[in-house]
C-alpha positions in Angstrom: -18.4 -7.0 -17.6 -19.3 -3.3 -17.8 -17.0 -0.7 -16.4 -18.2 0.3 -13.0 -17.0 2.0 -9.9 -16.0 1.3 -6.4 -15.1 3.3 -3.4 -11.9 3.1 -1.3 -10.5 4.9 1.7 -6.9 4.7 2.8 -7.2 4.6 6.6 -5.3 6.6 9.2 -2.7 3.9 9.7 -1.7 3.8 6.0 -1.7 7.6 5.8 0.4 8.0 9.0 2.9 5.4 7.8 3.5 7.2 4.5 1.9 4.5 2.3 -0.4 6.7 0.2 1.9 6.7 -2.9 2.7 3.0 -2.7 -1.0 2.0 -2.3 -2.1 4.3 -5.1 0.6 2.8 -7.3 -0.7 -0.7 -6.6 -4.2 0.4 -7.4 -3.4 2.0 -10.7 -1.0 -0.9 -11.7 -4.0 -3.2 -11.2 -5.9 -1.3 -13.9 -8.1 1.0 -11.8 -8.6 4.6 -12.9 -8.9 7.1 -10.1 -12.0 9.3 -11.0 -12.2 11.3 -7.7 -9.8 11.6 -4.7 -9.2 13.8 -1.7 -7.5 13.8 1.7 -9.7 14.7 4.7 -10.1 14.0 8.4 -13.3 12.4 9.5 -15.2 14.0 12.4 -16.7 11.8 15.1 -20.1 12.4 13.5 -18.8 11.5 10.1 -17.3 8.2 11.3 -20.4 7.3 13.3 -22.6 7.9 10.2 -20.3 6.1 7.8 -20.0 3.0 10.0 -23.6 3.2 11.3 -24.2 -0.4 10.2 -21.8 -1.5 12.9 -23.3 0.8 15.7 -24.5 -2.2 17.8 -21.2 -4.1 17.5 -18.9 -4.1 20.5 -16.0 -2.6 18.5 -18.0 0.4 17.2 -16.5 2.9 19.7 -12.9 1.8 18.9 -13.6 1.9 15.2 -14.9 5.5 15.4 -11.9 6.5 17.5 -9.5 4.9 15.1 -11.1 6.4 12.0 -10.9 9.9 13.5 -7.3 9.5 14.7 -5.8 11.0 11.6 -6.3 11.9 7.9 -7.8 9.5 5.4 -7.7 9.5 1.6 -11.0 8.8 -0.1 -11.2 7.8 -3.7 -13.6 6.5 -6.4 -12.1 4.0 -8.7 -13.3 2.8 -12.1 -12.6 -0.5 -13.8 -14.4 -3.5 -15.3 -15.7 -5.6 -12.3 -14.5 -2.9 -10.0 -15.9 -4.0 -6.6 -14.9 -7.6 -6.9 -11.5 -6.9 -8.4 -10.7 -4.3 -5.7 -11.7 -6.7 -2.9 -9.3 -9.2 -4.3 -6.5 -6.5 -4.6 -6.9 -5.4 -0.9 -7.0 -8.9 0.6 -8.6 -10.3 3.7 -9.6 -8.0 6.6 -7.0 -9.8 8.7 -3.6 -9.0 7.2 -2.3 -12.3 8.6 -4.8 -14.1 6.4 -4.4 -11.9 3.3 -2.9 -13.3 0.2 0.7 -12.4 -0.6 0.9 -9.2 -2.7 -2.4 -7.8 -1.5 -2.5 -4.3 -0.1 -3.4 -5.5 3.4 -0.7 -8.1 3.4 1.8 -5.5 2.5 0.7 -2.4 4.4 -1.8 -3.3 7.2 -0.9 -3.4 10.9 -3.7 -5.5 12.3 -7.4 -6.5 11.8 -8.5 -3.1 13.0 -5.7 -1.0 11.5 -6.0 -2.7 8.1 -4.8 0.1 5.8 -7.7 0.3 3.4 -11.5 0.1 3.0 -13.1 -1.3 -0.1 -16.8 -1.3 -0.9 -18.5 -4.7 -0.7 -21.1 -4.2 -3.4 -22.0 -1.9 -6.3 -24.8 -0.4 -4.2 -22.6 0.3 -1.2 -19.9 1.7 -3.5 -22.4 4.3 -4.8 -23.6 5.1 -1.2 -20.1 5.4 0.2 -18.8 7.6 -2.8 -21.8 9.9 -2.3 -21.1 10.1 1.4 -17.5 11.4 0.7 -18.0 13.3 -2.5 -20.8 15.8 -2.8 -21.8 19.1 -4.3 -19.0 20.6 -6.5 -17.0 17.4 -6.1 -19.2 15.3 -8.4 -17.3 13.1 -10.7 
């Protein structure tokens, strides 16, 4: 496998609970290299744009409200097989179904407050990274 990149976002629940350091440690211990990272707060417009794919879903309003409820940490990660390996590391969306030792099993509160986002494809990783990192922040 060629080295590639994925995008992650530590969500408001993980940031509010003080898990930034612990989650970043798990990420780097799993062999990922952080190539870009910042802490920001999403505006309502940002969250609506980022999650536009879910706009017609009944949970969209709650998702936008949650994602704007506090700061997030965005990062671009690099590793061989980055997208698939990161999805394995974070675990199932529902922390009750996530494998032991995964980020969501250890740090998520619920299906909706699930600690961390991970891109689901190389294409989406590039789109999501470009959404969060632009201009002088190029990596």
